C-alpha positions in Angstrom: 0.0 0.1 0.0 1.2 3.5 -0.5 1.2 6.4 2.0 -0.2 9.8 0.6 3.2 11.4 1.4 6.7 11.8 -0.1 8.7 8.6 -0.5 10.6 7.7 2.6 12.3 4.5 4.1 10.2 2.8 6.7 11.0 -0.4 8.7 8.6 -3.2 7.9 8.4 -4.1 11.5 7.1 -0.5 12.2 4.7 -0.6 9.3 3.2 -3.8 10.4 2.7 -2.6 13.9 1.0 0.5 12.5 -1.3 -2.0 10.7 -0.5 -1.0 7.2 2.1 -2.4 4.7 3.5 0.4 2.7 5.4 -1.7 0.2 5.3 1.0 -2.6 6.8 3.6 -0.3 10.1 1.5 0.2 13.4 2.5 -1.7 13.8 1.1 -5.0 15.8 -2.1 -5.4 18.6 -1.5 -7.8 17.8 -2.5 -11.3 21.0 -4.5 -11.4 20.2 -6.6 -8.2 17.6 -9.1 -9.4 15.6 -10.7 -6.5 15.4 -14.5 -5.9 12.7 -16.3 -7.9 9.1 -15.8 -6.7 8.2 -18.7 -4.3 5.3 -17.4 -2.0 3.3 -15.3 -4.5 1.0 -13.8 -1.8 3.8 -12.4 0.1 5.7 -11.4 -3.0 2.6 -9.3 -4.2 2.3 -7.7 -0.8 6.0 -6.8 -0.8 6.2 -5.9 -4.4 8.8 -3.4 -4.2 11.2 -5.8 -2.8 11.5 -7.1 -6.4 10.2 -4.4 -8.7 11.5 -6.4 -11.7 8.3 -8.4 -11.7 4.7 -7.6 -12.5 3.0 -10.1 -10.4 -0.8 -9.0 -10.4 -3.1 -7.4 -12.5 -2.4 -3.8 -11.0 1.1 -5.0 -9.9 0.2 -4.8 -6.2 -3.1 -5.6 -4.4 -3.8 -1.8 -4.2 -4.1 -1.7 -7.9 -2.4 1.5 -8.1 -0.5 0.5 -11.5 2.5 2.3 -10.1 6.1 0.8 -10.4 9.1 2.3 -8.5 11.4 1.5 -11.5 13.2 4.7 -12.7 15.9 3.7 -15.1 13.6 5.3 -17.7 12.7 8.8 -16.5 11.7 12.2 -17.5 15.4 13.0 -18.6 15.7 10.2 -21.1 12.3 9.2 -22.0 12.6 10.7 -25.5 15.4 8.2 -26.1 13.1 5.3 -25.8 13.3 2.6 -28.7 11.3 -0.4 -29.7 13.0 -3.3 -28.1 10.9 -6.1 -29.5 7.5 -6.9 -30.8 5.4 -10.0 -31.0 2.6 -10.4 -33.5 -0.5 -12.0 -32.3 -2.6 -14.6 -34.2 -5.9 -12.6 -33.9 -6.4 -9.0 -35.0 -9.4 -8.2 -32.6 -9.4 -6.2 -29.5 -6.6 -6.5 -26.9 -7.3 -5.5 -23.4 -4.9 -7.8 -21.4 -2.3 -6.8 -18.8 0.5 -9.2 -19.1 2.3 -10.5 -16.0 6.1 -10.8 -15.7 7.6 -13.3 -13.3 11.4 -13.8 -13.4 11.9 -12.8 -16.9 8.9 -14.6 -18.4 5.9 -12.6 -19.7 2.5 -14.4 -19.6 0.0 -12.5 -21.7 -3.7 -13.4 -22.6 -5.0 -12.3 -25.8 -8.3 -12.2 -27.8 -10.3 -15.6 -27.8 -8.9 -16.4 -24.4 -5.4 -17.5 -25.7 -2.3 -17.6 -23.6 1.2 -16.7 -24.6 4.4 -17.2 -22.6 7.2 -14.9 -23.8 10.8 -14.0 -23.0 10.4 -10.8 -21.5 13.8 -9.6 -22.9 13.4 -10.7 -26.4 9.7 -11.4 -27.1 10.6 -15.0 -28.1 7.7 -17.3 -27.8 8.3 -19.9 -25.0 4.9 -21.7 -25.1 1.4 -20.9 -26.0 -2.1 -22.5 -25.1 -5.3 -22.3 -27.1 -8.4 -23.4 -25.2 -10.3 -23.5 -28.4 -13.2 -21.3 -27.5 -16.0 -22.2 -30.0 -16.5 -19.4 -32.6 -20.3 -19.2 -32.2 -19.7 -18.1 -28.5 -18.6 -14.6 -29.8 -22.2 -13.2 -29.9 -22.8 -14.2 -26.3 -20.9 -11.1 -25.1 -21.6 -7.4 -25.5 -18.1 -6.3 -26.4 -15.8 -8.6 -28.4 -14.0 -11.8 -27.4 -11.4 -10.0 -25.2 -9.4 -11.1 -22.2 -7.9 -8.7 -19.6 -5.3 -10.9 -18.2 -4.1 -13.8 -16.3 -3.1 -14.5 -12.6 0.0 -16.1 -11.2 0.3 -18.1 -8.0 3.1 -20.4 -6.9 4.3 -21.6 -10.2 1.0 -21.7 -12.0 -0.9 -19.3 -14.4 -4.6 -18.9 -14.4 -7.1 -17.4 -16.9 -10.7 -17.3 -17.7 -12.1 -18.2 -21.2 -14.9 -16.6 -22.9 -17.0 -19.5 -22.8 -17.0 -19.5 -19.0 -14.1 -21.8 -18.0 -11.3 -21.2 -15.6 -8.0 -22.8 -16.6 -4.8 -23.6 -14.6 -1.5 -24.1 -16.4 2.0 -25.0 -15.5 3.9 -21.7 -15.6 7.2 -23.3 -16.9 5.6 -25.8 -19.5 2.1 -24.4 -20.4 0.6 -27.9 -19.6 -2.8 -27.8 -18.2 -3.2 -28.5 -14.4 -6.8 -28.2 -14.1 -10.1 -26.8 -15.7 -13.4 -25.9 -14.3 -16.6 -24.5 -15.5 -17.3 -21.3 -13.6 -21.0 -21.1 -14.7 -23.5 -23.0 -12.5 -26.4 -24.5 -14.0 -28.7 -24.7 -10.9 -32.4 -24.1 -10.8 -32.1 -20.9 -9.0 -29.8 -19.3 -11.7 -31.6 -20.8 -14.6 -29.8 -22.0 -17.8 -28.8 -18.5 -19.1 -27.1 -18.8 -22.5 -25.3 -15.4 -22.1 -22.5 -15.8 -19.6 -19.1 -14.9 -20.7 -15.8 -14.5 -19.0 -13.3 -11.8 -20.2 -12.1 -10.2 -16.9 -8.6 -10.7 -15.4 -8.5 -13.3 -12.6 -7.4 -12.1 -9.2 -5.8 -14.4 -6.6 -5.6 -14.0 -2.9 -4.9 -16.5 0.0 -4.7 -19.3 -2.5 -8.1 -18.7 -3.9 -8.6 -17.8 -7.6 -11.5 -15.1 -8.0 -13.4 -14.7 -11.2 -16.7 -13.0 -12.2 -18.5 -12.8 -15.6 -20.3 -10.6 -18.0 -23.8 -10.9 -19.8 -26.1 -8.5 -18.2 -27.0 -7.0 -21.8 -28.5 -10.4 -22.7 -30.2 -11.5 -19.6 -27.8 -12.7 -16.8 -27.5 -12.7 -12.9 -24.1 -11.5 -11.7 -21.9 -13.6 -9.3 -18.3 -14.1 -8.3 -16.7 -17.4 -7.5 -13.6 -18.5 -5.6 -11.8 -21.6 -6.6 -8.8 -23.3 -4.8 -5.7 -22.5 -6.7 -4.2 -26.0 -6.3 -7.2 -28.1 -7.0 -9.9 -26.0 -8.8 -12.5 -26.9 -6.2 -15.2 -24.3 -5.7 -14.7 -22.7 -2.2 -17.6 -20.2 -2.3 -19.9 -18.0 -4.6 -21.5 -14.6 -4.0 -24.3 -13.6 -6.1 -24.8 -9.9 -6.5 -28.5 -9.6 -7.0 -31.3 -11.8 -5.5 -33.0 -14.5 -7.2 -36.6 -14.2 -8.3 -38.1 -16.0 -5.4 -36.0 -14.7 -2.6 -34.9 -18.2 -1.8 -31.5 -19.5 -0.5 -29.0 -20.2 -3.3 -27.0 -22.0 -0.7 -24.1 -19.5 -1.4 -22.2 -17.0 0.7 -24.5 -14.2 -0.5 -27.7 -15.7 1.0 -28.1 -13.7 4.1 -27.2 -10.3 2.4 -29.5 -10.9 -0.6 -32.6 -12.0 1.2 -32.4 -9.7 4.0 -30.9 -6.5 2.5 -31.2 -6.7 -1.3 -34.4 -8.3 -2.2 -36.6 -5.7 -0.6 -35.1 -3.1 -2.9 -36.5 -4.9 -6.2 -40.1 -5.1 -7.2 -41.3 -8.7 -7.2 -42.9 -8.6 -10.6 -40.4 -6.7 -12.8 -38.6 -8.0 -15.8 -35.5 -8.7 -13.7 -37.3 -12.0 -12.5 -37.0 -13.3 -16.0 -33.9 -11.5 -17.3 -31.7 -12.3 -14.2 -31.3 -8.8 -12.9 -27.7 -8.2 -14.1 -25.0 -7.1 -11.6 -22.2 -8.9 -13.3 -18.9 -8.4 -12.1 -16.9 -8.2 -15.4 -13.7 -6.2 -14.3 -12.6 -5.2 -10.9 -12.2 -7.6 -8.0 -9.6 -6.4 -5.4 -8.1 -8.1 -2.3 -6.9 -5.6 0.2 -4.4 -7.1 2.8 -4.6 -4.1 5.1 -8.4 -4.6 5.8 -8.4 -8.4 4.8 -11.3 -7.8 2.5 -12.2 -8.4 -1.1 -14.1 -5.6 -2.8 -16.3 -6.6 -5.6 -17.3 -3.8 -8.2 -20.8 -4.6 -9.5 -22.3 -3.7 -12.8 -25.5 -2.6 -14.5 -29.1 -4.1 -14.2 -30.5 -6.5 -16.8 -32.6 -5.1 -18.5 -31.0 -1.5 -18.4 -34.5 0.1 -18.3 -35.4 0.7 -14.7 -39.0 1.0 -15.2 -39.2 -2.4 -17.1 -36.6 -4.0 -14.9 -38.1 -3.2 -11.4 -41.4 -1.5 -12.3 -39.6 1.7 -11.3 -39.4 0.5 -7.8 -36.4 0.4 -5.3 -32.7 1.1 -5.4 -32.0 -2.5 -6.8 -29.2 -3.5 -4.7 -26.4 -4.4 -5.4 -26.3 -3.0 -8.8 -23.8 -0.1 -9.2 -22.1 -0.9 -5.9 -19.0 -1.8 -4.2 -19.4 -4.8 -1.8 -16.9 -5.9 0.7 -16.7 -9.6 1.5 -14.4 -12.0 3.5 -11.8 -13.7 1.2 -11.9 -17.0 3.0 -15.8 -17.5 3.0 -17.3 -14.9 0.8 -19.3 -13.5 3.8 -21.0 -10.0 3.2 -19.4 -7.2 5.4 -20.5 -3.9 3.9 -21.8 -2.3 0.6 -21.8 1.2 -0.8 -24.2 1.8 -3.7 -22.9 4.7 -6.1 -25.8 4.6 -8.6 -29.3 3.6 -7.1 -32.1 3.1 -9.4 -29.5 2.8 -12.3 -31.1 3.4 -15.8 -28.0 4.7 -17.6 -25.7 1.5 -17.7 -23.7 3.3 -15.0 -21.7 0.2 -13.9 -19.4 0.3 -11.0 -17.1 -2.4 -12.2 -14.4 0.2 -13.0 -11.0 -0.3 -11.2 -11.0 -0.2 -7.5 -8.0 1.3 -6.1 -6.8 1.5 -2.4 -4.3 4.2 -1.0 -3.5 5.9 2.3 -4.1 9.6 2.4 -4.8 12.4 5.0 -8.5 13.1 5.7 -9.1 16.1 7.9 -5.6 15.8 9.4 -5.8 12.0 9.9 -4.1 9.4 7.8 -6.9 7.0 6.6 -6.8 3.8 4.4 -9.4 4.4 1.7 -10.9 3.2 -1.7 -10.8 5.7 -4.4 -13.1 5.0 -7.3 -13.9 6.8 -10.6 -17.0 4.7 -12.0 -19.0 5.3 -15.2 -21.4 7.8 -13.4 -18.8 10.5 -13.6 -18.1 11.0 -9.8 -14.8 10.4 -8.0 -15.6 8.7 -4.7 -13.3 8.4 -1.5 -14.8 5.6 0.7 -13.3 4.2 4.0 -11.9 0.8 3.0 -12.7 -1.0 6.3 -16.2 0.3 6.9 -17.6 1.5 3.5 -18.3 4.9 5.1 -18.6 7.6 2.4 -16.0 10.2 2.9 -16.4 12.5 -0.2 -17.3 12.6 -3.9 -16.9 15.2 -6.7 -17.7 14.8 -10.4 -14.5 14.3 -12.2 -16.1 15.0 -15.7 -19.2 16.9 -16.7 -22.3 15.0 -16.0 -26.0 16.0 -16.3 -27.9 13.2 -14.6 -27.3 14.3 -11.0 -27.1 17.8 -9.3 -24.4 16.4 -6.9 -24.0 14.0 -4.1 -25.5 14.2 -0.5 -22.6 15.2 1.5 -23.4 12.8 4.4 -24.5 9.6 2.4 -23.1 10.0 -1.0 -26.4 9.3 -2.5 -26.9 11.0 -5.9 -29.2 14.0 -6.0 -31.1 13.0 -9.2 -31.8 15.6 -11.9 -35.6 14.7 -12.4 -35.3 15.0 -16.2 -32.7 12.3 -16.3 -35.0 9.6 -14.9 -36.0 8.8 -18.5 -37.6 5.4 -17.8 -40.0 7.2 -15.4 -40.7 10.3 -17.3 -41.1 8.6 -20.6 -39.1 11.2 -22.3 -35.9 11.0 -24.4 -32.7 11.7 -22.5 -29.5 12.9 -24.0 -27.1 11.8 -21.1 -23.6 12.8 -20.4 -22.0 10.7 -19.5 -23.6 8.1 -21.7 -23.5 4.4 -21.4 -19.7 4.2 -21.8 -19.3 6.4 -18.8 -16.9 9.1 -17.9 -14.3 6.3 -17.2 -14.6 2.6 -18.5 -12.4 -0.3 -18.3 -9.3 1.6 -19.2 -7.1 1.5 -16.1 -6.2 4.6 -14.1 -3.0 4.8 -12.1 -1.6 6.7 -9.0 1.8 8.0 -8.1 3.0 8.3 -4.5 5.5 10.8 -5.9 2.9 13.2 -7.1 0.0 12.1 -4.9 -2.3 12.2 -8.0 -4.7 9.8 -9.6 -4.5 9.8 -13.3 -7.9 8.9 -14.9 -8.4 8.1 -18.6 -11.5 10.1 -18.9 -14.0 10.5 -21.7 -17.3 12.2 -22.8 -19.5 10.2 -25.0 -23.1 11.2 -25.0 -25.9 8.6 -25.3 -29.7 9.0 -26.2 -31.9 7.0 -23.8 -35.5 6.2 -24.7 -38.0 3.6 -23.6 -38.4 0.6 -25.9 -41.6 1.3 -28.0 -44.4 -1.1 -26.9 -43.0 -2.1 -23.5 -40.2 -4.6 -22.9 -40.0 -7.4 -25.5 -36.6 -9.5 -25.0 -35.1 -10.9 -28.2 -33.2 -14.1 -28.0 -29.5 -14.0 -29.1 -29.4 -10.1 -28.9 -28.9 -7.2 -26.5 -32.1 -6.7 -24.4 -31.8 -3.3 -22.8 -35.5 -2.0 -22.9 -34.2 0.9 -25.0 -35.4 2.2 -28.4 -32.6 0.8 -30.3 -33.1 3.2 -33.2 -32.1 6.0 -30.9 -28.7 4.6 -29.6 -25.3 5.2 -31.2 -24.3 7.9 -33.6 -27.1 10.1 -35.1 -27.8 9.3 -38.6 -28.4 12.8 -40.0 -25.3 15.0 -40.8 -26.6 17.8 -38.7 -27.1 15.6 -35.6 -24.0 13.9 -36.2 -22.0 17.1 -36.2 -23.4 18.1 -33.0 -22.8 14.8 -31.4 -19.1 14.8 -32.5 -18.6 18.2 -31.0 -19.4 16.6 -27.6 -17.0 13.8 -28.0 -13.8 14.3 -25.8 -11.1 12.5 -24.1 -8.5 13.4 -21.5 -6.1 12.2 -19.0 -7.2 13.9 -15.9 -4.5 14.2 -13.1 -7.0 14.3 -10.2 -5.9 15.5 -6.7 -7.9 13.2 -4.4 -7.2 15.5 -1.4 -8.7 18.5 -3.0 -11.0 16.7 -5.1 -10.3 18.6 -8.3 -8.0 18.2 -11.4 -4.4 19.2 -11.0 -4.0 19.4 -14.8 -5.3 17.5 -17.8 -4.0 16.3 -21.3 -6.6 16.5 -24.0 -6.7 14.0 -26.8 -8.1 14.5 -30.1 -10.6 11.7 -29.6 -12.5 10.1 -26.9 -10.8 6.7 -26.7 -8.1 6.2 -24.0 -6.1 3.4 -23.2 -5.0 2.4 -19.7 -2.3 4.3 -17.8 0.9 3.2 -16.0 2.8 5.6 -13.6 6.4 4.9 -12.7 9.2 6.1 -10.3 10.8 8.0 -13.1 7.9 10.5 -12.9 6.4 9.1 -16.2 2.9 8.2 -17.3 2.6 5.7 -20.2 -0.6 5.4 -22.2 -1.7 4.1 -25.6 -4.4 5.9 -27.6 -7.1 4.8 -30.2 -5.2 6.6 -32.9 -2.4 4.1 -32.7 0.0 6.3 -30.7 1.9 5.1 -27.7 3.0 8.1 -25.3 5.3 9.0 -22.3 4.1 11.9 -20.4 5.7 13.8 -17.5 3.7 12.8 -14.5 4.2 16.2 -13.0 2.5 18.3 -15.6 1.5 16.3 -18.6 4.2 17.3 -21.1 4.5 14.8 -23.9 7.9 13.4 -23.8 7.7 10.5 -26.2 5.3 9.0 -28.9 5.4 6.0 -31.1 3.1 4.9 -33.8 2.1 1.2 -33.1 0.0 1.0 -36.3 -3.3 0.2 -34.5 -5.5 1.5 -31.7 -4.4 0.7 -28.2 -6.9 0.3 -25.5 -4.9 -2.1 -23.0 -2.9 -0.6 -20.1 0.9 -0.9 -20.2 3.2 -2.6 -17.6 7.0 -2.0 -16.8 9.4 -4.6 -15.6 13.2 -5.2 -15.8 15.4 -8.2 -16.9 19.0 -8.3 -16.2 19.1 -4.8 -15.1 17.2 -3.4 -18.2 13.8 -1.6 -17.7 11.2 -2.3 -20.3 7.6 -0.8 -21.0 5.3 -3.1 -22.8 1.6 -3.0 -23.8 -0.8 -5.0 -26.0 -1.8 -3.4 -29.2 -5.2 -4.0 -30.8 -8.5 -2.2 -31.4 -11.7 -3.7 -30.2 -14.0 -4.0 -27.3 -17.3 -2.0 -27.4 -15.7 0.8 -29.2 -16.2 -0.3 -32.9 -19.8 -0.2 -32.3 -19.6 3.7 -31.8 -16.4 4.2 -34.1 -18.0 3.8 -37.7 -16.6 6.5 -39.8 -14.5 7.8 -37.0 -12.0 5.0 -37.7 -11.2 6.7 -40.9 -10.8 10.1 -39.3 -8.4 8.5 -36.7 -5.9 7.8 -39.4 -6.2 4.1 -39.7 -8.7 1.4 -40.7 -6.9 -1.9 -40.2 -6.2 -3.8 -36.7 -2.8 -5.0 -36.1 -2.6 -7.0 -32.8 0.7 -7.5 -31.1 2.6 -7.0 -28.0 5.3 -4.2 -28.1 8.1 -3.6 -25.6 10.2 -0.4 -25.3 13.6 0.2 -23.6 16.4 2.8 -23.7 18.3 0.5 -26.0 16.6 -1.2 -29.0 16.7 -1.7 -32.7 13.5 -3.4 -33.7 11.2 -1.9 -36.3 7.5 -2.8 -37.0 6.7 -4.2 -40.5 5.2 -2.0 -43.2 1.7 -0.8 -42.4 -1.4 -1.7 -44.3 -4.3 0.6 -43.6 -6.5 0.0 -46.7 -8.8 -2.2 -44.9 -12.4 -3.0 -46.0 -12.2 -0.7 -49.1 -15.8 0.3 -50.3 -17.1 -1.7 -53.0 -19.8 0.0 -55.2 -23.0 -1.7 -53.8 -26.1 -2.7 -55.7 -28.2 0.3 -56.7 -31.6 -1.1 -56.0 -33.2 -2.1 -52.7 -36.6 -2.5 -51.2 -37.4 0.9 -49.6 -40.5 -0.6 -47.9 -38.6 -2.7 -45.5 -35.5 -0.8 -44.7 -37.1 0.7 -41.7 -37.9 -2.8 -40.2 -34.4 -3.8 -41.4 -32.9 -1.0 -39.4 -34.7 -2.1 -36.2 -33.4 -5.7 -36.7 -30.0 -4.7 -37.5 -29.6 -2.5 -34.3 -31.1 -5.3 -32.2 -28.8 -8.2 -33.6 -26.0 -6.9 -35.6 -24.8 -3.6 -34.5 -22.9 -4.7 -31.4 -20.4 -6.4 -33.8 -20.7 -4.8 -37.1 -21.2 -1.1 -36.1 -23.9 1.3 -35.3 -26.0 2.3 -38.5 -24.0 -0.4 -40.4 -20.7 1.3 -40.1 -18.1 -0.9 -38.9 -15.1 0.4 -36.8 -12.2 -1.5 -38.4 -12.3 -4.8 -36.4 -14.9 -6.9 -37.8 -16.2 -6.9 -41.4 -18.0 -3.9 -42.6 -21.1 -5.5 -44.1 -21.8 -2.6 -46.4 -18.9 -3.8 -48.6 -19.6 -7.6 -48.3 -20.3 -9.6 -51.3 -22.9 -11.4 -49.5 -25.5 -8.5 -49.6 -25.6 -8.8 -53.4 -27.5 -12.2 -53.2 -30.4 -13.1 -50.9 -29.3 -16.8 -50.8 -25.7 -15.9 -49.9 -26.7 -13.5 -47.2 -29.1 -16.0 -45.7 -26.5 -18.6 -45.7 -24.2 -16.5 -43.5 -26.8 -15.0 -41.2 -29.4 -17.5 -41.1 -27.7 -20.9 -41.5 -24.3 -20.0 -39.8 -21.8 -20.5 -42.6 -19.1 -18.5 -40.7 -19.8 -19.9 -37.2 -16.3 -21.0 -36.8 -15.1 -17.5 -37.3 -17.4 -16.1 -34.6 -20.5 -15.2 -36.8 -23.4 -17.1 -35.2 -26.6 -18.2 -36.8 -29.9 -16.6 -36.3 -32.5 -18.7 -38.1 -33.9 -19.5 -34.6 -34.7 -15.9 -34.0 -35.6 -14.4 -37.3 -37.5 -15.7 -40.4 -35.9 -15.5 -43.8 -37.9 -12.4 -44.7 -36.7 -10.7 -41.6 -33.0 -11.5 -42.4 -33.5 -10.2 -45.8 -34.9 -7.0 -44.4 -31.5 -6.5 -42.8 -29.8 -7.1 -46.0 -32.0 -4.4 -47.8 -31.1 -1.9 -45.0 -27.4 -2.6 -45.4 -27.6 -2.0 -49.1 -29.4 1.2 -48.3 -26.6 2.4 -45.9 -23.9 1.3 -48.5 -25.5 3.6 -51.0 -25.8 6.6 -48.7 -22.2 6.3 -47.5 -20.2 4.9 -50.5 -19.0 8.2 -51.9 -18.0 9.5 -48.4 -16.0 6.4 -47.6 -14.2 6.6 -51.0 -13.5 10.3 -50.5 -12.2 9.8 -47.0 -9.7 7.2 -48.1 -8.5 9.2 -51.0 -8.0 12.3 -48.7 -6.6 10.7 -45.7 -4.5 7.9 -47.0 -3.4 9.6 -50.2 -4.3 6.8 -52.4 -6.4 6.9 -55.6 -10.0 5.9 -54.9 -10.9 2.8 -56.8 -14.4 1.9 -56.6 -13.7 -1.8 -57.9 -11.3 -2.6 -55.0 -12.7 -4.3 -52.0 -12.4 -7.0 -49.3 -15.3 -9.3 -48.9 -16.0 -12.3 -46.7 
């Protein structure tokens, strides 16, 4: 843990006597002095600064501050950074992983839940493991088949798979030790088809902790703990009650039956849709309080009126819940977004630190969830200490200074007013999965913040769930980018992105770094007074942590959304990051991919050092070039086709049929030219092995053809714009005969 004070040397005995381990405040071990191999991983993570050459856990330490004391690379020489090595990945989809480094070996998870072990000094592949996730699983998740990272514990590496498994591998050989299915099929849960696992595992006290996603499709959230040695289930904590308020025979029973259930309507759609509350990102163990913090997501469906009849706070949605690590026993909760109807998940990174509050040093949680407020909460008790909006928001007028409960803007309660609401933040939040960082040298929290508005409106005709699609309770024709040029121009003006250097003591920004677009990657802070961050435009940057000055940038040839790490091998410090565009962002990117300066995804791991002579291969940015579409389409069915496209297709292939450069842009697909060819792909599942599921169980052939007619319409409307964009931005001649088709 880290004191909110200048770096000093403390005796470990004195720190333990004070009740707090300030590992990150100790002096930096010289880079030339490599520590002994990791044996007891739990103690090694707690005392991470005794061996700063490693990166042993998702946030490096249990505090998840993403700060490393390594300082060989610093403000004075960051401009001398070179590409030391790169390793091309075998899937050009989104990469969100945090690699781990243990004794000179890097363990990286990639898209499709694959694991790579690399020599951390050279990038040489040591071994790899493919769990062979079925391709048709891809449409069970809202936001790409990403994976955020592995866990390491006493000679084994662990990772979750997109189809819900948890796998343990021998760290030296990559051979499987054990495998379990994390998704229960009991009567209380029901056989929900939508569960996925893409979050990083956390490991504490010999227990592997994992959550899941799926709230957009109809899921009930839970977190499970498995024995790291055997894979045996130790406990499970459900985050929302079951629909009959009966025991699940789980650690959460008392809390759900006696605290949570009464905050839900007994007749809302949640009783059929699972309620949501999935924990798809942050799970944190705190050795200071000996508690595990669960960061809990949005409701299912999103629409509060349909979900719970507009009744109750709906615990534990939008909350942090503290539980005992050995048993999963409930201790306390703090709900940040009661009555959630904006997709304001609280799954964003939970971070602990020590800081002065009214002259007294306190151990606290700091949190910047989607809803736009920066919270400071007592880590032991869950007591609200303070909160302030870190970005502009229009859904609340502030927080109650005693309870931290939001003071709602009445107009923002769109499910109850029945009116359309232009929300800021939108569903992507003021901060999403991109990791923030903290530096004990500056006492600042660095937030990758964004402003992406969203239009909320009740689903026409009441809530009608659709199998194999998002079920939000929203008018799907209103979400995403506006379709008219005027509305799109206004929307684009509201898109923003920053690094906010947030002073938690003053609860205000110290300074900001403005980005050209809203898409941030995660952030790393180091003892060299540096911040490292990748951006969606493909640039990788090193900034001065004291003032935000840009000291170094590198063109990685593809968007970066993953967080960097730093480590050292044989006295040489490296900074590494996974490169690859994806996640939820392509849904909204559409034409913005062209204005960002690239259109093709190149997934790889890159590593930088002060010495290096590697160079990336020549860049290909031509991507899915526009093919002149058929001129004729049935105008009578395109409106229905638009609704069906937004319901079933947009999450993968882009809002308004404009893809973001990851998955195929259907406007230029050869299959839209022939009804049978299109039905063969969409209806019969000709491409299921590649992640394109079949939809003949959910739509009739004429409905699938309505989608085809709508895509042809959009292709005609946007063809010349796309040709001109490539000609102007890539300085290549426009050739309407060129194209890439599935």
